[in-house]
C-alpha positions as CSV (number, residue, x, y, z in Angstrom):
1,M,195.3,99.5,131.7
2,V,198.3,100.5,133.8
3,D,196.8,99.0,137.0
4,V,195.9,95.8,135.1
5,A,199.5,95.5,133.8
6,K,201.0,96.1,137.2
7,L,198.8,93.6,139.1
8,A,199.2,91.0,136.4
9,G,203.0,91.5,136.2
10,V,203.0,92.2,132.5
11,S,203.5,95.1,130.2
12,Q,200.7,97.4,129.0
13,A,201.3,96.1,125.5
14,T,200.6,92.5,126.7
15,V,197.4,93.6,128.3
16,S,196.4,95.3,125.0
17,H,197.2,92.1,123.1
18,V,195.1,90.0,125.4
19,I,192.1,92.3,125.2
20,N,192.3,92.7,121.4
21,E,193.6,89.2,120.6
22,S,196.1,91.0,118.4
23,A,199.2,88.8,119.1
24,P,199.9,85.3,120.4
25,I,200.1,85.3,124.2
26,S,200.6,82.2,126.4
27,E,197.5,80.6,128.0
28,E,199.0,81.2,131.5
29,V,199.6,84.9,130.9
30,T,196.2,85.3,129.2
31,E,194.4,83.8,132.2
32,R,196.3,86.0,134.6
33,V,195.5,89.2,132.7
34,Q,191.8,88.2,132.3
35,K,191.6,87.4,136.1
36,V,192.9,90.9,137.0
37,I,190.5,92.5,134.4
38,K,187.6,90.7,136.1
39,E,188.7,91.7,139.6
40,L,189.1,95.3,138.7
41,N,185.9,95.4,136.6
42,Y,188.2,97.0,134.0
43,V,186.5,98.4,130.8
44,P,188.8,99.0,127.9
45,N,188.8,102.6,126.6
46,A,187.3,101.7,123.3
47,L,184.4,99.8,125.0
48,A,183.9,102.6,127.5
49,K,183.7,105.1,124.7
50,W,181.3,102.8,122.8
51,L,179.0,102.4,125.9
52,K,179.2,106.2,126.6
53,Q,178.0,106.9,123.1
54,N,175.1,104.5,123.6
55,K,176.1,102.6,120.5
56,T,175.6,98.9,120.8
57,N,175.8,97.9,117.1
58,T,173.0,95.4,117.7
59,I,169.7,95.0,115.8
60,G,166.7,93.0,116.9
61,L,165.0,90.8,114.3
62,L,161.5,89.4,114.8
63,I,160.2,86.5,112.7
64,P,157.0,84.4,113.3
65,D,158.3,80.9,112.4
66,I,161.9,79.8,112.0
67,D,160.5,76.5,110.6
68,S,159.3,78.4,107.5
69,G,161.9,78.1,104.7
70,Y,161.1,81.6,103.6
71,Y,161.8,83.2,107.0
72,A,164.9,81.0,107.5
73,E,166.2,82.5,104.3
74,I,165.3,86.0,105.3
75,V,167.1,85.5,108.6
76,K,170.2,84.3,106.8
77,E,170.2,87.3,104.4
78,V,169.5,89.9,107.1
79,E,172.1,88.6,109.5
80,S,174.7,88.4,106.7
81,T,173.9,92.0,105.5
82,L,174.0,93.4,109.0
83,R,177.3,91.6,109.8
84,E,178.9,93.2,106.7
85,R,177.9,96.6,108.1
86,G,179.3,95.8,111.6
87,F,176.1,94.9,113.4
88,I,175.2,91.9,115.5
89,T,171.7,90.4,115.1
90,F,169.4,89.3,118.0
91,L,166.9,86.8,116.6
92,C,163.5,86.4,118.2
93,N,161.1,83.7,117.0
94,T,157.5,84.7,118.1
95,F,155.4,81.7,116.8
96,Y,152.7,84.2,116.0
97,D,152.2,84.7,119.8
98,S,151.2,88.3,120.8
99,N,152.5,87.7,124.4
100,L,155.9,86.6,123.0
101,E,156.0,89.6,120.7
102,K,155.6,92.0,123.7
103,L,158.2,90.0,125.7
104,Y,160.8,90.0,123.0
105,I,160.3,93.7,122.1
106,K,160.6,94.7,125.8
107,A,163.8,92.6,126.0
108,L,165.3,94.1,122.9
109,I,164.6,97.6,124.2
110,Q,166.2,96.7,127.5
111,Q,169.3,95.4,125.6
112,S,169.5,98.9,124.0
113,V,169.4,97.6,120.4
114,E,169.8,100.4,117.9
115,G,166.8,99.2,115.8
116,I,164.3,96.5,115.3
117,L,163.4,94.8,112.0
118,I,160.0,93.0,112.0
119,C,159.5,90.4,109.2
120,Y,155.7,90.2,109.3
121,G,152.6,91.9,110.6
122,L,152.6,91.5,114.4
123,V,149.5,89.9,115.9
124,N,149.1,92.9,118.2
125,K,148.9,95.9,115.9
126,N,149.1,98.5,118.7
127,V,152.6,97.5,119.5
128,Y,153.9,99.4,116.4
129,K,152.6,102.7,117.7
130,E,154.0,102.0,121.1
131,I,157.5,101.2,119.7
132,Y,157.3,104.3,117.4
133,N,156.3,106.6,120.4
134,L,159.3,105.3,122.4
135,G,161.6,106.5,119.6
136,I,162.8,103.1,118.7
137,N,164.1,102.8,115.1
138,L,161.9,100.3,113.2
139,V,161.4,98.8,109.8
140,V,158.7,96.4,108.8
141,L,158.9,93.7,106.0
142,D,155.8,92.2,104.3
143,D,153.1,94.4,105.9
144,K,153.0,98.1,105.2
145,E,149.4,98.5,106.5
146,V,150.3,97.8,110.1
147,V,152.4,100.9,110.2
148,K,149.8,103.1,108.7
149,G,149.6,106.5,110.5
150,V,153.2,106.3,111.7
151,Q,156.4,107.3,109.9
152,V,157.9,103.7,109.8
153,P,159.6,102.5,106.6
154,S,158.4,99.2,105.1
155,V,159.5,96.8,102.4
156,E,156.9,94.6,100.6
157,V,156.7,92.1,97.7
158,N,153.9,92.7,95.2
159,N,151.9,89.6,96.3
160,I,149.0,90.5,94.0
161,N,151.3,90.3,90.9
162,G,152.7,87.1,92.3
163,S,149.3,85.4,92.2
164,L,148.7,86.9,88.7
165,L,151.9,85.2,87.5
166,A,150.8,81.9,89.0
167,I,147.4,81.8,87.4
168,K,148.6,83.1,84.1
169,H,151.0,80.1,84.0
170,I,148.2,77.7,85.1
171,Y,146.0,79.1,82.3
172,N,148.8,78.8,79.7
173,I,149.4,75.0,80.5
174,G,145.7,74.5,79.9
175,A,144.3,73.8,83.4
176,K,140.5,73.9,83.5
177,K,139.6,73.4,87.2
178,I,141.9,75.0,89.7
179,C,142.3,75.1,93.5
180,F,143.6,77.8,95.8
181,A,145.2,76.3,98.9
182,S,146.2,78.5,101.8
183,E,147.1,78.7,105.5
184,P,144.9,81.1,107.6
185,L,144.7,84.6,105.9
186,F,145.7,86.6,108.9
187,N,148.6,88.5,107.5
188,R,148.7,91.1,104.7
189,A,150.9,89.0,102.4
190,L,148.5,86.0,102.4
191,K,145.5,88.3,102.0
192,L,147.0,89.9,99.0
193,R,147.9,86.6,97.4
194,Y,144.3,85.6,97.8
195,E,143.1,89.0,96.3
196,G,145.5,88.4,93.4
197,F,144.1,85.0,92.9
198,K,140.5,86.3,92.7
199,K,141.6,89.0,90.3
200,A,143.5,86.6,88.1
201,I,140.7,84.0,87.8
202,Q,138.4,86.7,86.5
203,E,141.0,88.0,84.1
204,Y,141.6,84.6,82.6
205,G,137.9,83.7,82.4
206,Y,137.5,81.0,85.0
207,K,134.0,80.6,86.4
208,D,133.1,80.1,90.0
209,S,132.4,76.4,89.2
210,D,136.0,76.1,87.9
211,V,137.5,77.2,91.2
212,T,137.8,75.5,94.6
213,L,139.1,77.2,97.8
214,Y,140.8,75.3,100.7
215,I,141.8,77.9,103.3
216,E,142.8,76.5,106.8
217,N,141.4,78.3,109.9
218,N,144.0,77.2,112.3
219,Q,147.8,77.9,112.3
220,Y,150.0,74.8,112.6
221,N,152.8,73.1,110.7
222,K,152.5,74.1,107.1
223,I,153.6,70.8,105.6
224,E,151.0,69.0,107.7
225,M,148.5,71.6,106.7
226,G,149.2,71.0,103.1
227,Y,149.0,67.2,103.6
228,N,145.5,67.6,105.1
229,I,144.4,70.0,102.3
230,G,145.7,67.5,99.8
231,S,143.3,64.9,101.2
232,Q,140.4,67.3,100.6
233,I,141.5,68.1,97.1
234,L,141.6,64.4,96.2
235,L,137.8,64.3,96.9
236,D,137.4,66.4,93.7
237,S,138.6,64.3,90.8
238,N,138.3,67.2,88.3
239,T,140.9,69.4,89.8
240,D,143.9,69.7,87.5
241,A,145.9,72.5,89.0
242,V,146.7,73.7,92.5
243,F,148.1,77.1,93.6
244,A,149.5,76.9,97.1
245,S,150.1,80.1,99.1
246,S,153.5,78.8,100.3
247,D,156.1,76.3,99.2
248,N,155.8,74.3,102.5
249,L,152.1,74.0,101.9
250,A,152.7,72.7,98.4
251,F,155.2,70.1,99.8
252,G,152.5,68.7,102.0
253,I,150.1,68.5,99.1
254,I,152.6,66.8,96.9
255,K,153.3,64.2,99.6
256,R,149.6,63.4,99.9
257,F,149.1,63.2,96.1
258,R,152.1,60.9,95.6
259,E,150.8,58.6,98.4
260,H,147.5,58.4,96.4
261,G,149.2,57.7,93.1
262,V,148.5,61.0,91.5
263,N,151.0,61.9,88.7
264,I,152.3,65.4,89.1
265,P,152.0,67.3,86.8
266,D,150.2,65.1,84.3
267,D,147.2,64.6,86.6
268,I,147.5,67.7,88.7
269,A,149.9,70.6,88.3
270,I,151.1,72.4,91.4
271,I,152.6,75.9,92.0
272,G,154.0,77.1,95.3
273,Y,155.0,80.5,96.6
274,D,158.4,81.7,98.0
275,D,161.0,79.7,96.1
276,I,162.8,78.2,99.1
277,P,165.9,76.0,98.5
278,L,163.9,72.7,98.9
279,C,161.9,73.5,95.7
280,K,164.9,72.4,93.7
281,I,165.3,69.1,95.6
282,I,161.8,67.8,96.1
283,T,160.4,65.3,93.5
284,P,159.0,66.7,91.3
285,T,160.9,70.0,91.6
286,L,158.4,72.7,92.4
287,T,157.3,75.5,90.1
288,T,156.9,78.6,92.4
289,I,156.6,82.3,92.7
290,S,160.1,83.6,93.7
291,Q,160.4,86.3,96.3
292,P,163.9,87.9,96.0
293,K,164.9,87.4,99.6
294,K,168.4,88.8,99.3
295,L,166.9,92.1,97.9
296,I,164.2,92.1,100.6
297,A,166.8,91.8,103.4
298,K,169.2,94.3,101.8
299,K,166.5,97.0,101.4
300,G,165.1,96.4,104.9
301,V,168.6,96.7,106.4
302,E,169.5,99.8,104.3
303,M,166.3,101.5,105.3
304,L,166.8,100.7,109.0
305,L,170.4,101.9,109.0
306,D,169.3,105.1,107.3
307,V,166.8,105.7,110.1
308,I,169.5,105.0,112.7
309,N,172.0,107.4,111.1
310,G,169.4,110.1,110.8
311,E,169.4,110.0,107.0
312,S,166.3,110.4,104.8
313,S,164.8,107.1,103.7
314,N,161.9,106.2,101.5
315,L,159.0,105.0,103.7
316,Y,157.9,102.3,101.2
317,F,159.7,100.0,98.8
318,M,157.9,97.5,96.5
319,I,159.7,94.5,95.1
320,E,158.4,92.4,92.2
321,P,158.3,88.6,92.3
322,S,159.0,86.3,89.4
323,L,157.8,82.9,88.2
324,I,160.2,80.0,88.3
325,I,159.0,77.1,86.2
326,R,160.0,73.6,87.3
327,E,158.8,70.0,86.9
328,S,155.6,70.3,88.9
329,T,153.9,72.1,86.0
330,M,155.8,70.8,83.0
331,K,153.3,68.4,81.6
332,R,154.5,65.8,79.1
333,A,153.2,66.3,75.5
C-alpha cells in the first residue's frame, strides 16, 4: 500500500478508502489510485490472505431449466440465503444437457467454488461419484437416489404424499374419471409423483377404466406440452378432473380448455404441482400441491455449509408438501 500511495501521490489512508469504498474520494483521485493498483498488480492484504486461505466464498448452483417457475423460485431462495451467509452464487442452467453439465461442473471447479448445489438429478449419473472423489463439497435437491453409495447430503420433498393429497382432493370433490398429465418421467421427483398417483387411485377405489394417462416422451416447453396434452384430453368427453405433474403443464392445459369453451372447474377440475407465483394470477387461479421452496433452499444451503465447515450434517432431509385449494377445483353448487 505504501508504494501505491507514493506513486499515486496520496496518503495510505486515501488508498485504503479507494479500495474499500469507505469514504468519498474524488473521481480524479480514485482513477489515479486504481491506475497505480493495476500497474503494480497490487493485491490488498485482506484479499491476499483470502486467496492464500483458498476461500472464495462462492457456491455453484446447477438447475435444469430457468424457465420453470419452480426452479426460478429455488434460485431466488438459494441466492438470497447464501448472500445472507456471505456467499456469492454462480448460476448454471443446464437445459437437461449432459454435456453442459460436465462443462459447467468443470468450470465451477476451475473457479475454486467452495461447494456445488445441484437442484435435480443430473442426466449423467456418474458425474456425482466423480465430483465426490475429487473432494468437492456437494448437496443435491430433489433426487437422493443419484447419490446412493456416496456420502452426499440430499434434500427431498415427499412427492408420493403430494400426489396422495391431490387425488384425495379430487375424490372429495366427486370426480369420477381422472387424468394424470406429465412431462417425461426421467427424474426421481416426477417418477415419485406418478408412483403416488398410482397408489392414490387404488386407495380411493378408482378402476383402470376411470383413469387416463398422458405422459409426454420428449422434453420441451412445459406450457406447450400442457397445451398439446389438453388437446388429447378433450377427445375424452368423460374426463372431469386432471392432475398435472407441474403448474406450467397445468397452465398449458387450462389455455387449451378455455379455447375449447370448457368451464373450469365445473366441467373439468385441474390440480397442478409446485405452487409457483403465477398460480395466484391465472384465471381460474390454480389449485396445486405446494412445495415449500424457501425451506428447501434453506436446508440445502445449511447442509452444504455444514459440509464446507467440516461440521456433521444429516445426509437426508425430507420435506412434506401441502395442498393449496383455489378456483380451479372449487365447483359451484
